[in-house]
All heavy atoms as a GROMACS GRO file, in nm:
protein
  585
    1MET      N    1  11.310   8.313  12.425
    1MET     CA    2  11.355   8.194  12.356
    1MET      C    3  11.489   8.222  12.289
    1MET      O    4  11.506   8.323  12.222
    1MET     CB    5  11.250   8.155  12.252
    1MET     CG    6  11.294   8.044  12.162
    1MET     SD    7  11.166   8.008  12.042
    1MET     CE    8  11.230   7.855  11.986
    2ASN      N    9  11.582   8.133  12.305
    2ASN     CA   10  11.713   8.148  12.242
    2ASN      C   11  11.712   8.089  12.103
    2ASN      O   12  11.632   8.001  12.072
    2ASN     CB   13  11.820   8.078  12.326
    2ASN     CG   14  11.837   8.143  12.461
    2ASN    OD1   15  11.813   8.262  12.475
    2ASN    ND2   16  11.876   8.065  12.560
    3ALA      N   17  11.802   8.133  12.020
    3ALA     CA   18  11.814   8.079  11.885
    3ALA      C   19  11.848   7.930  11.893
    3ALA      O   20  11.922   7.887  11.979
    3ALA     CB   21  11.920   8.154  11.807
    4THR      N   22  11.790   7.854  11.803
    4THR     CA   23  11.818   7.711  11.799
    4THR      C   24  11.958   7.688  11.746
    4THR      O   25  12.012   7.771  11.672
    4THR     CB   26  11.714   7.639  11.712
    4THR    OG1   27  11.714   7.696  11.583
    4THR    CG2   28  11.575   7.649  11.772
    5PRO      N   29  12.020   7.573  11.781
    5PRO     CA   30  12.158   7.548  11.740
    5PRO      C   31  12.177   7.526  11.590
    5PRO      O   32  12.288   7.527  11.541
    5PRO     CB   33  12.197   7.423  11.818
    5PRO     CG   34  12.071   7.361  11.861
    5PRO     CD   35  11.968   7.470  11.867
    6GLY      N   36  12.073   7.504  11.517
    6GLY     CA   37  12.083   7.486  11.372
    6GLY      C   38  11.959   7.544  11.307
    6GLY      O   39  11.880   7.611  11.373
    7PRO      N   40  11.943   7.518  11.179
    7PRO     CA   41  11.823   7.569  11.112
    7PRO      C   42  11.696   7.513  11.176
    7PRO      O   43  11.692   7.397  11.215
    7PRO     CB   44  11.836   7.519  10.968
    7PRO     CG   45  11.976   7.472  10.953
    7PRO     CD   46  12.028   7.442  11.089
    8THR      N   47  11.594   7.595  11.187
    8THR     CA   48  11.466   7.550  11.240
    8THR      C   49  11.397   7.461  11.137
    8THR      O   50  11.436   7.457  11.020
    8THR     CB   51  11.375   7.671  11.269
    8THR    OG1   52  11.353   7.742  11.147
    8THR    CG2   53  11.435   7.763  11.375
    9ARG      N   54  11.293   7.392  11.181
    9ARG     CA   55  11.215   7.310  11.087
    9ARG      C   56  11.161   7.396  10.973
    9ARG      O   57  11.162   7.354  10.858
    9ARG     CB   58  11.096   7.244  11.159
    9ARG     CG   59  11.133   7.130  11.246
    9ARG     CD   60  11.008   7.065  11.301
    9ARG     NE   61  11.045   6.964  11.398
    9ARG     CZ   62  10.960   6.887  11.459
    9ARG    NH1   63  10.831   6.899  11.435
    9ARG    NH2   64  11.000   6.797  11.546
   10LEU      N   65  11.114   7.514  11.008
   10LEU     CA   66  11.061   7.604  10.906
   10LEU      C   67  11.169   7.640  10.805
   10LEU      O   68  11.146   7.633  10.684
   10LEU     CB   69  11.002   7.730  10.969
   10LEU     CG   70  10.950   7.836  10.873
   10LEU    CD1   71  10.841   7.782  10.783
   10LEU    CD2   72  10.902   7.959  10.949
   11GLU      N   73  11.285   7.675  10.853
   11GLU     CA   74  11.394   7.714  10.762
   11GLU      C   75  11.433   7.597  10.672
   11GLU      O   76  11.453   7.614  10.552
   11GLU     CB   77  11.514   7.763  10.844
   11GLU     CG   78  11.628   7.816  10.761
   11GLU     CD   79  11.597   7.943  10.683
   11GLU    OE1   80  11.494   8.008  10.708
   11GLU    OE2   81  11.676   7.976  10.594
   12ARG      N   82  11.444   7.478  10.730
   12ARG     CA   83  11.478   7.360  10.648
   12ARG      C   84  11.370   7.333  10.544
   12ARG      O   85  11.401   7.300  10.429
   12ARG     CB   86  11.498   7.237  10.738
   12ARG     CG   87  11.626   7.241  10.819
   12ARG     CD   88  11.658   7.107  10.884
   12ARG     NE   89  11.549   7.055  10.964
   12ARG     CZ   90  11.533   7.072  11.094
   12ARG    NH1   91  11.621   7.144  11.162
   12ARG    NH2   92  11.432   7.017  11.158
   13TYR      N   93  11.244   7.348  10.583
   13TYR     CA   94  11.135   7.326  10.490
   13TYR      C   95  11.142   7.425  10.373
   13TYR      O   96  11.131   7.386  10.257
   13TYR     CB   97  11.000   7.340  10.562
   13TYR     CG   98  10.882   7.317  10.472
   13TYR    CD1   99  10.835   7.190  10.448
   13TYR    CD2  100  10.819   7.424  10.409
   13TYR    CE1  101  10.728   7.168  10.362
   13TYR    CE2  102  10.712   7.404  10.324
   13TYR     CZ  103  10.667   7.275  10.301
   13TYR     OH  104  10.562   7.254  10.215
   14LEU      N  105  11.160   7.552  10.405
   14LEU     CA  106  11.166   7.653  10.300
   14LEU      C  107  11.280   7.627  10.204
   14LEU      O  108  11.264   7.634  10.082
   14LEU     CB  109  11.180   7.793  10.362
   14LEU     CG  110  11.063   7.840  10.449
   14LEU    CD1  111  11.094   7.977  10.508
   14LEU    CD2  112  10.933   7.841  10.372
   15ARG      N  113  11.396   7.594  10.257
   15ARG     CA  114  11.513   7.566  10.172
   15ARG      C  115  11.489   7.444  10.084
   15ARG      O  116  11.522   7.445   9.965
   15ARG     CB  117  11.637   7.542  10.259
   15ARG     CG  118  11.690   7.667  10.325
   15ARG     CD  119  11.811   7.634  10.409
   15ARG     NE  120  11.857   7.750  10.485
   15ARG     CZ  121  11.954   7.745  10.573
   15ARG    NH1  122  12.016   7.631  10.600
   15ARG    NH2  123  11.990   7.853  10.638
   16SER      N  124  11.431   7.339  10.142
   16SER     CA  125  11.412   7.214  10.065
   16SER      C  126  11.309   7.231   9.954
   16SER      O  127  11.312   7.157   9.856
   16SER     CB  128  11.371   7.100  10.159
   16SER     OG  129  11.239   7.118  10.206
   17ARG      N  130  11.218   7.326   9.970
   17ARG     CA  131  11.115   7.349   9.868
   17ARG      C  132  11.146   7.467   9.778
   17ARG      O  133  11.071   7.498   9.687
   17ARG     CB  134  10.978   7.373   9.933
   17ARG     CG  135  10.926   7.264  10.026
   17ARG     CD  136  10.926   7.128   9.964
   17ARG     NE  137  10.853   7.027  10.039
   17ARG     CZ  138  10.898   6.962  10.147
   17ARG    NH1  139  11.016   6.992  10.200
   17ARG    NH2  140  10.826   6.867  10.203
   18GLY      N  141  11.255   7.536   9.806
   18GLY     CA  142  11.291   7.653   9.726
   18GLY      C  143  11.196   7.770   9.744
   18GLY      O  144  11.181   7.853   9.654
   19ILE      N  145  11.134   7.778   9.861
   19ILE     CA  146  11.041   7.888   9.889
   19ILE      C  147  11.119   8.007   9.943
   19ILE      O  148  11.191   7.995  10.041
   19ILE     CB  149  10.933   7.844   9.990
   19ILE    CG1  150  10.849   7.731   9.931
   19ILE    CG2  151  10.845   7.962  10.029
   19ILE    CD1  152  10.751   7.668  10.029
   20LYS      N  153  11.103   8.119   9.877
   20LYS     CA  154  11.172   8.240   9.921
   20LYS      C  155  11.098   8.303  10.039
   20LYS      O  156  10.975   8.314  10.036
   20LYS     CB  157  11.181   8.340   9.806
   20LYS     CG  158  11.266   8.291   9.691
   20LYS     CD  159  11.284   8.397   9.588
   20LYS     CE  160  11.361   8.350   9.469
   20LYS     NZ  161  11.492   8.301   9.494
   21PRO      N  162  11.172   8.344  10.141
   21PRO     CA  163  11.108   8.404  10.258
   21PRO      C  164  11.020   8.524  10.224
   21PRO      O  165  10.914   8.542  10.284
   21PRO     CB  166  11.226   8.445  10.346
   21PRO     CG  167  11.333   8.346  10.310
   21PRO     CD  168  11.316   8.324  10.162
   22ALA      N  169  11.059   8.604  10.127
   22ALA     CA  170  10.978   8.720  10.089
   22ALA      C  171  10.842   8.675  10.034
   22ALA      O  172  10.740   8.739  10.061
   22ALA     CB  173  11.050   8.805   9.986
   23HIS      N  174  10.840   8.564   9.960
   23HIS     CA  175  10.714   8.511   9.907
   23HIS      C  176  10.628   8.459  10.021
   23HIS      O  177  10.506   8.479  10.022
   23HIS     CB  178  10.739   8.400   9.805
   23HIS     CG  179  10.806   8.448   9.681
   23HIS    ND1  180  10.873   8.365   9.596
   23HIS    CD2  181  10.819   8.572   9.628
   23HIS    CE1  182  10.923   8.435   9.495
   23HIS    NE2  183  10.891   8.562   9.513
   24LEU      N  184  10.691   8.391  10.118
   24LEU     CA  185  10.616   8.340  10.232
   24LEU      C  186  10.559   8.455  10.314
   24LEU      O  187  10.444   8.449  10.358
   24LEU     CB  188  10.705   8.251  10.319
   24LEU     CG  189  10.637   8.192  10.442
   24LEU    CD1  190  10.517   8.107  10.404
   24LEU    CD2  191  10.738   8.112  10.524
   25ALA      N  192  10.637   8.559  10.332
   25ALA     CA  193  10.589   8.676  10.408
   25ALA      C  194  10.467   8.736  10.340
   25ALA      O  195  10.366   8.765  10.405
   25ALA     CB  196  10.700   8.779  10.422
   26LYS      N  197  10.474   8.754  10.210
   26LYS     CA  198  10.363   8.814  10.137
   26LYS      C  199  10.239   8.724  10.142
   26LYS      O  200  10.129   8.770  10.168
   26LYS     CB  201  10.403   8.840   9.992
   26LYS     CG  202  10.296   8.907   9.911
   26LYS     CD  203  10.342   8.941   9.772
   26LYS     CE  204  10.232   9.012   9.696
   26LYS     NZ  205  10.271   9.044   9.561
   27GLU      N  206  10.258   8.596  10.120
   27GLU     CA  207  10.146   8.502  10.117
   27GLU      C  208  10.080   8.485  10.254
   27GLU      O  209   9.960   8.470  10.266
   27GLU     CB  210  10.194   8.365  10.066
   27GLU     CG  211  10.086   8.263  10.047
   27GLU     CD  212   9.993   8.291   9.931
   27GLU    OE1  213  10.034   8.358   9.833
   27GLU    OE2  214   9.878   8.246   9.936
   28SER      N  215  10.162   8.490  10.360
   28SER     CA  216  10.111   8.467  10.495
   28SER      C  217  10.060   8.594  10.563
   28SER      O  218   9.985   8.586  10.660
   28SER     CB  219  10.220   8.405  10.583
   28SER     OG  220  10.326   8.497  10.605
   29GLY      N  221  10.105   8.709  10.514
   29GLY     CA  222  10.068   8.834  10.580
   29GLY      C  223  10.153   8.865  10.702
   29GLY      O  224  10.124   8.958  10.777
   30VAL      N  225  10.259   8.787  10.721
   30VAL     CA  226  10.352   8.808  10.832
   30VAL      C  227  10.466   8.895  10.780
   30VAL      O  228  10.517   8.870  10.671
   30VAL     CB  229  10.406   8.672  10.884
   30VAL    CG1  230  10.511   8.691  10.991
   30VAL    CG2  231  10.292   8.586  10.936
   31SER      N  232  10.507   8.996  10.857
   31SER     CA  233  10.614   9.084  10.810
   31SER      C  234  10.743   9.006  10.789
   31SER      O  235  10.767   8.904  10.855
   31SER     CB  236  10.638   9.198  10.909
   31SER     OG  237  10.707   9.150  11.024
   32ARG      N  238  10.824   9.053  10.698
   32ARG     CA  239  10.952   8.986  10.671
   32ARG      C  240  11.039   8.984  10.795
   32ARG      O  241  11.109   8.887  10.821
   32ARG     CB  242  11.026   9.055  10.555
   32ARG     CG  243  10.957   9.031  10.422
   32ARG     CD  244  11.033   9.090  10.305
   32ARG     NE  245  11.057   9.232  10.327
   32ARG     CZ  246  11.162   9.299  10.281
   32ARG    NH1  247  11.253   9.239  10.209
   32ARG    NH2  248  11.175   9.427  10.306
   33GLN      N  249  11.035   9.092  10.874
   33GLN     CA  250  11.116   9.100  10.995
   33GLN      C  251  11.071   8.996  11.098
   33GLN      O  252  11.153   8.927  11.158
   33GLN     CB  253  11.109   9.241  11.057
   33GLN     CG  254  11.167   9.349  10.969
   33GLN     CD  255  11.068   9.399  10.863
   33GLN    OE1  256  10.954   9.357  10.854
   33GLN    NE2  257  11.117   9.490  10.778
   34HIS      N  258  10.941   8.985  11.118
   34HIS     CA  259  10.889   8.887  11.214
   34HIS      C  260  10.918   8.746  11.164
   34HIS      O  261  10.958   8.658  11.242
   34HIS     CB  262  10.740   8.908  11.236
   34HIS     CG  263  10.684   8.820  11.343
   34HIS    ND1  264  10.714   8.836  11.476
   34HIS    CD2  265  10.601   8.712  11.336
   34HIS    CE1  266  10.652   8.742  11.547
   34HIS    NE2  267  10.583   8.667  11.463
   35LEU      N  268  10.897   8.722  11.036
   35LEU     CA  269  10.923   8.591  10.978
   35LEU      C  270  11.070   8.553  10.997
   35LEU      O  271  11.101   8.438  11.029
   35LEU     CB  272  10.885   8.590  10.830
   35LEU     CG  273  10.899   8.456  10.759
   35LEU    CD1  274  10.814   8.348  10.825
   35LEU    CD2  275  10.862   8.471  10.612
   36LEU      N  276  11.160   8.647  10.980
   36LEU     CA  277  11.302   8.620  11.002
   36LEU      C  278  11.327   8.573  11.145
   36LEU      O  279  11.398   8.475  11.168
   36LEU     CB  280  11.387   8.743  10.971
   36LEU     CG  281  11.536   8.730  11.000
   36LEU    CD1  282  11.600   8.624  10.909
   36LEU    CD2  283  11.606   8.863  10.982
   37ARG      N  284  11.267   8.641  11.241
   37ARG     CA  285  11.285   8.603  11.382
   37ARG      C  286  11.231   8.462  11.407
   37ARG      O  287  11.293   8.383  11.478
   37ARG     CB  288  11.218   8.705  11.474
   37ARG     CG  289  11.290   8.839  11.476
   37ARG     CD  290  11.234   8.932  11.582
   37ARG     NE  291  11.102   8.980  11.550
   37ARG     CZ  292  11.074   9.093  11.486
   37ARG    NH1  293  11.173   9.172  11.446
   37ARG    NH2  294  10.950   9.129  11.463
   38VAL      N  295  11.119   8.430  11.347
   38VAL     CA  296  11.061   8.296  11.363
   38VAL      C  297  11.150   8.193  11.293
   38VAL      O  298  11.181   8.088  11.350
   38VAL     CB  299  10.917   8.291  11.308
   38VAL    CG1  300  10.864   8.149  11.303
   38VAL    CG2  301  10.825   8.380  11.392
   39ARG      N  302  11.192   8.223  11.171
   39ARG     CA  303  11.277   8.130  11.094
   39ARG      C  304  11.408   8.099  11.165
   39ARG      O  305  11.458   7.987  11.157
   39ARG     CB  306  11.309   8.188  10.955
   39ARG     CG  307  11.195   8.182  10.859
   39ARG     CD  308  11.229   8.247  10.723
   39ARG     NE  309  11.366   8.232  10.683
   39ARG     CZ  310  11.446   8.334  10.646
   39ARG    NH1  311  11.402   8.458  10.646
   39ARG    NH2  312  11.569   8.310  10.609
   40MET      N  313  11.464   8.198  11.231
   40MET     CA  314  11.593   8.181  11.298
   40MET      C  315  11.578   8.128  11.440
   40MET      O  316  11.677   8.107  11.510
   40MET     CB  317  11.670   8.313  11.299
   40MET     CG  318  11.708   8.363  11.161
   40MET     SD  319  11.815   8.249  11.074
   40MET     CE  320  11.712   8.203  10.936
   41GLY      N  321  11.454   8.108  11.484
   41GLY     CA  322  11.430   8.055  11.618
   41GLY      C  323  11.449   8.157  11.728
   41GLY      O  324  11.464   8.120  11.845
   42ARG      N  325  11.448   8.285  11.693
   42ARG     CA  326  11.466   8.389  11.794
   42ARG      C  327  11.334   8.430  11.857
   42ARG      O  328  11.333   8.502  11.957
   42ARG     CB  329  11.534   8.511  11.732
   42ARG     CG  330  11.678   8.482  11.691
   42ARG     CD  331  11.756   8.608  11.663
   42ARG     NE  332  11.698   8.687  11.557
   42ARG     CZ  333  11.750   8.700  11.436
   42ARG    NH1  334  11.860   8.637  11.403
   42ARG    NH2  335  11.691   8.776  11.346
   43MET      N  336  11.222   8.386  11.800
   43MET     CA  337  11.091   8.422  11.853
   43MET      C  338  10.996   8.304  11.833
   43MET      O  339  10.997   8.240  11.729
   43MET     CB  340  11.038   8.545  11.781
   43MET     CG  341  10.903   8.591  11.830
   43MET     SD  342  10.859   8.748  11.756
   43MET     CE  343  10.940   8.857  11.871
   44GLU      N  344  10.915   8.279  11.936
   44GLU     CA  345  10.809   8.178  11.927
   44GLU      C  346  10.691   8.239  11.852
   44GLU      O  347  10.643   8.346  11.891
   44GLU     CB  348  10.764   8.136  12.067
   44GLU     CG  349  10.855   8.038  12.135
   44GLU     CD  350  10.843   7.897  12.079
   44GLU    OE1  351  10.740   7.863  12.017
   44GLU    OE2  352  10.938   7.822  12.099
   45PRO      N  353  10.641   8.172  11.750
   45PRO     CA  354  10.525   8.226  11.679
   45PRO      C  355  10.397   8.204  11.760
   45PRO      O  356  10.385   8.107  11.834
   45PRO     CB  357  10.521   8.143  11.550
   45PRO     CG  358  10.586   8.014  11.587
   45PRO     CD  359  10.691   8.048  11.689
   46THR      N  360  10.304   8.296  11.747
   46THR     CA  361  10.173   8.280  11.809
   46THR      C  362  10.093   8.178  11.728
   46THR      O  363  10.129   8.147  11.613
   46THR     CB  364  10.097   8.413  11.811
   46THR    OG1  365  10.076   8.455  11.674
   46THR    CG2  366  10.172   8.520  11.889
   47ARG      N  367   9.983   8.132  11.785
   47ARG     CA  368   9.899   8.038  11.710
   47ARG      C  369   9.848   8.096  11.578
   47ARG      O  370   9.855   8.028  11.476
   47ARG     CB  371   9.782   7.990  11.796
   47ARG     CG  372   9.826   7.893  11.901
   47ARG     CD  373   9.709   7.848  11.986
   47ARG     NE  374   9.758   7.770  12.097
   47ARG     CZ  375   9.710   7.653  12.132
   47ARG    NH1  376   9.609   7.603  12.065
   47ARG    NH2  377   9.761   7.589  12.234
   48PRO      N  378   9.799   8.220  11.577
   48PRO     CA  379   9.757   8.277  11.448
   48PRO      C  380   9.872   8.285  11.346
   48PRO      O  381   9.851   8.265  11.227
   48PRO     CB  382   9.705   8.416  11.484
   48PRO     CG  383   9.667   8.407  11.629
   48PRO     CD  384   9.764   8.310  11.689
   49CYS      N  385   9.991   8.313  11.394
   49CYS     CA  386  10.108   8.319  11.306
   49CYS      C  387  10.139   8.180  11.250
   49CYS      O  388  10.168   8.164  11.131
   49CYS     CB  389  10.228   8.375  11.383
   49CYS     SG  390  10.376   8.395  11.285
   50ILE      N  391  10.131   8.078  11.334
   50ILE     CA  392  10.155   7.940  11.290
   50ILE      C  393  10.054   7.901  11.182
   50ILE      O  394  10.091   7.844  11.079
   50ILE     CB  395  10.148   7.842  11.409
   50ILE    CG1  396  10.269   7.863  11.501
   50ILE    CG2  397  10.141   7.697  11.361
   50ILE    CD1  398  10.261   7.789  11.634
   51VAL      N  399   9.928   7.935  11.205
   51VAL     CA  400   9.823   7.903  11.107
   51VAL      C  401   9.850   7.975  10.975
   51VAL      O  402   9.842   7.915  10.867
   51VAL     CB  403   9.683   7.940  11.162
   51VAL    CG1  404   9.576   7.930  11.053
   51VAL    CG2  405   9.648   7.850  11.280
   52ALA      N  406   9.884   8.103  10.982
   52ALA     CA  407   9.909   8.181  10.859
   52ALA      C  408  10.028   8.126  10.781
   52ALA      O  409  10.022   8.112  10.658
   52ALA     CB  410   9.932   8.328  10.895
   53ILE      N  411  10.136   8.093  10.851
   53ILE     CA  412  10.256   8.043  10.783
   53ILE      C  413  10.230   7.904  10.726
   53ILE      O  414  10.270   7.874  10.612
   53ILE     CB  415  10.376   8.044  10.879
   53ILE    CG1  416  10.418   8.189  10.909
   53ILE    CG2  417  10.494   7.965  10.822
   53ILE    CD1  418  10.523   8.203  11.017
   54THR      N  419  10.163   7.819  10.802
   54THR     CA  420  10.133   7.683  10.753
   54THR      C  421  10.044   7.688  10.630
   54THR      O  422  10.070   7.619  10.530
   54THR     CB  423  10.067   7.600  10.864
   54THR    OG1  424  10.154   7.596  10.978
   54THR    CG2  425  10.040   7.458  10.818
   55THR      N  426   9.942   7.771  10.634
   55THR     CA  427   9.852   7.786  10.518
   55THR      C  428   9.927   7.838  10.397
   55THR      O  429   9.908   7.789  10.285
   55THR     CB  430   9.734   7.879  10.554
   55THR    OG1  431   9.666   7.824  10.668
   55THR    CG2  432   9.638   7.895  10.439
   56ALA      N  433  10.013   7.935  10.419
   56ALA     CA  434  10.092   7.991  10.308
   56ALA      C  435  10.187   7.886  10.250
   56ALA      O  436  10.204   7.879  10.128
   56ALA     CB  437  10.170   8.113  10.356
   57CYS      N  438  10.248   7.806  10.336
   57CYS     CA  439  10.337   7.699  10.287
   57CYS      C  440  10.261   7.599  10.203
   57CYS      O  441  10.311   7.553  10.099
   57CYS     CB  442  10.406   7.629  10.404
   57CYS     SG  443  10.542   7.723  10.477
   58ARG      N  444  10.139   7.564  10.245
   58ARG     CA  445  10.056   7.472  10.166
   58ARG      C  446  10.033   7.529  10.026
   58ARG      O  447  10.044   7.458   9.927
   58ARG     CB  448   9.920   7.452  10.232
   58ARG     CG  449   9.919   7.359  10.347
   58ARG     CD  450   9.776   7.336  10.396
   58ARG     NE  451   9.783   7.278  10.528
   58ARG     CZ  452   9.716   7.321  10.633
   58ARG    NH1  453   9.634   7.424  10.621
   58ARG    NH2  454   9.730   7.263  10.749
   59HIS      N  455  10.001   7.656  10.022
   59HIS     CA  456   9.972   7.719   9.893
   59HIS      C  457  10.097   7.729   9.806
   59HIS      O  458  10.095   7.695   9.688
   59HIS     CB  459   9.911   7.858   9.917
   59HIS     CG  460   9.871   7.926   9.791
   59HIS    ND1  461   9.948   8.024   9.732
   59HIS    CD2  462   9.763   7.910   9.710
   59HIS    CE1  463   9.889   8.064   9.621
   59HIS    NE2  464   9.777   7.998   9.606
   60LEU      N  465  10.207   7.774   9.864
   60LEU     CA  466  10.329   7.794   9.787
   60LEU      C  467  10.392   7.663   9.742
   60LEU      O  468  10.445   7.654   9.631
   60LEU     CB  469  10.430   7.876   9.868
   60LEU     CG  470  10.390   8.022   9.893
   60LEU    CD1  471  10.483   8.085   9.995
   60LEU    CD2  472  10.390   8.101   9.763
   61ALA      N  473  10.387   7.561   9.826
   61ALA     CA  474  10.448   7.432   9.792
   61ALA      C  475  10.351   7.341   9.717
   61ALA      O  476  10.391   7.240   9.661
   61ALA     CB  477  10.497   7.362   9.918
   62GLN      N  478  10.224   7.377   9.719
   62GLN     CA  479  10.119   7.298   9.656
   62GLN      C  480  10.123   7.154   9.705
   62GLN      O  481  10.120   7.059   9.627
   62GLN     CB  482  10.127   7.307   9.504
   62GLN     CG  483  10.106   7.447   9.454
   62GLN     CD  484  10.106   7.457   9.304
   62GLN    OE1  485  10.149   7.366   9.234
   62GLN    NE2  486  10.057   7.567   9.253
   63GLU      N  487  10.132   7.140   9.838
   63GLU     CA  488  10.130   7.008   9.901
   63GLU      C  489  10.072   7.023  10.041
   63GLU      O  490  10.066   7.133  10.094
   63GLU     CB  491  10.270   6.947   9.908
   63GLU     CG  492  10.366   7.022   9.997
   63GLU     CD  493  10.505   6.962  10.000
   63GLU    OE1  494  10.538   6.878   9.914
   63GLU    OE2  495  10.582   7.000  10.088
   64GLN      N  496  10.030   6.912  10.097
   64GLN     CA  497   9.977   6.914  10.232
   64GLN      C  498  10.091   6.940  10.330
   64GLN      O  499  10.196   6.878  10.322
   64GLN     CB  500   9.910   6.780  10.266
   64GLN     CG  501   9.776   6.763  10.199
   64GLN     CD  502   9.677   6.871  10.242
   64GLN    OE1  503   9.664   6.902  10.359
   64GLN    NE2  504   9.608   6.928  10.144
   65VAL      N  505  10.069   7.033  10.420
   65VAL     CA  506  10.168   7.068  10.521
   65VAL      C  507  10.093   7.081  10.653
   65VAL      O  508   9.990   7.147  10.658
   65VAL     CB  509  10.238   7.203  10.489
   65VAL    CG1  510  10.342   7.235  10.595
   65VAL    CG2  511  10.300   7.201  10.351
   66ARG      N  512  10.145   7.018  10.757
   66ARG     CA  513  10.089   7.033  10.891
   66ARG      C  514  10.181   7.125  10.971
   66ARG      O  515  10.301   7.132  10.944
   66ARG     CB  516  10.081   6.897  10.961
   66ARG     CG  517   9.986   6.800  10.896
   66ARG     CD  518   9.988   6.670  10.970
   66ARG     NE  519  10.127   6.634  11.000
   66ARG     CZ  520  10.178   6.513  10.985
   66ARG    NH1  521  10.103   6.414  10.944
   66ARG    NH2  522  10.303   6.489  11.014
   67ALA      N  523  10.125   7.190  11.068
   67ALA     CA  524  10.204   7.281  11.152
   67ALA      C  525  10.322   7.204  11.215
   67ALA      O  526  10.433   7.259  11.226
   67ALA     CB  527  10.118   7.343  11.260
   68THR      N  528  10.301   7.079  11.251
   68THR     CA  529  10.408   7.000  11.312
   68THR      C  530  10.519   6.965  11.212
   68THR      O  531  10.627   6.925  11.254
   68THR     CB  532  10.353   6.870  11.375
   68THR    OG1  533  10.278   6.800  11.277
   68THR    CG2  534  10.265   6.903  11.494
   69ASP      N  535  10.493   6.981  11.083
   69ASP     CA  536  10.597   6.958  10.982
   69ASP      C  537  10.697   7.073  10.980
   69ASP      O  538  10.813   7.053  10.943
   69ASP     CB  539  10.536   6.947  10.842
   69ASP     CG  540  10.448   6.825  10.825
   69ASP    OD1  541  10.468   6.725  10.897
   69ASP    OD2  542  10.357   6.831  10.739
   70ILE      N  543  10.652   7.192  11.017
   70ILE     CA  544  10.740   7.309  11.004
   70ILE      C  545  10.768   7.381  11.134
   70ILE      O  546  10.849   7.474  11.136
   70ILE     CB  547  10.684   7.407  10.899
   70ILE    CG1  548  10.540   7.449  10.930
   70ILE    CG2  549  10.692   7.346  10.759
   70ILE    CD1  550  10.483   7.552  10.835
   71PHE      N  551  10.702   7.338  11.241
   71PHE     CA  552  10.728   7.398  11.374
   71PHE      C  553  10.747   7.289  11.476
   71PHE      O  554  10.681   7.186  11.472
   71PHE     CB  555  10.610   7.488  11.417
   71PHE     CG  556  10.591   7.609  11.333
   71PHE    CD1  557  10.491   7.616  11.238
   71PHE    CD2  558  10.676   7.719  11.348
   71PHE    CE1  559  10.474   7.728  11.159
   71PHE    CE2  560  10.660   7.832  11.270
   71PHE     CZ  561  10.558   7.836  11.176
   72ASP      N  562  10.835   7.314  11.572
   72ASP     CA  563  10.856   7.225  11.684
   72ASP      C  564  10.756   7.266  11.792
   72ASP      O  565  10.779   7.364  11.863
   72ASP     CB  566  11.000   7.236  11.734
   72ASP     CG  567  11.031   7.136  11.844
   72ASP    OD1  568  10.947   7.048  11.871
   72ASP    OD2  569  11.140   7.146  11.902
   73LEU      N  570  10.646   7.194  11.803
   73LEU     CA  571  10.538   7.233  11.892
   73LEU      C  572  10.536   7.156  12.023
   73LEU      O  573  10.435   7.148  12.089
   73LEU     CB  574  10.403   7.219  11.820
   73LEU     CG  575  10.387   7.302  11.693
   73LEU    CD1  576  10.256   7.273  11.625
   73LEU    CD2  577  10.400   7.450  11.725
   74ASP      N  578  10.648   7.100  12.060
   74ASP     CA  579  10.655   7.022  12.186
   74ASP      C  580  10.638   7.110  12.307
   74ASP      O  581  10.676   7.219  12.317
   74ASP     CB  582  10.789   6.950  12.196
   74ASP     CG  583  10.803   6.843  12.090
   74ASP    OD1  584  10.700   6.801  12.034
   74ASP    OD2  585  10.918   6.802  12.061
   0.00000   0.00000   0.00000
């Protein structure tokens, strides 16, 4: 997968909520390095990774978040 031409949905979501990637990595259990690759669109996340990141975003943002809100699952 090639890098997307702009920020990914996940990156835009994190920025708009002020969520620090290091906090998301810790909360989700995904390494900071892997999270960076996913955030920059250089790697497709696996289903377990999507679930972990989505769950962590719900907790950190204290709002309902669906996987389709932060990932392009087309």
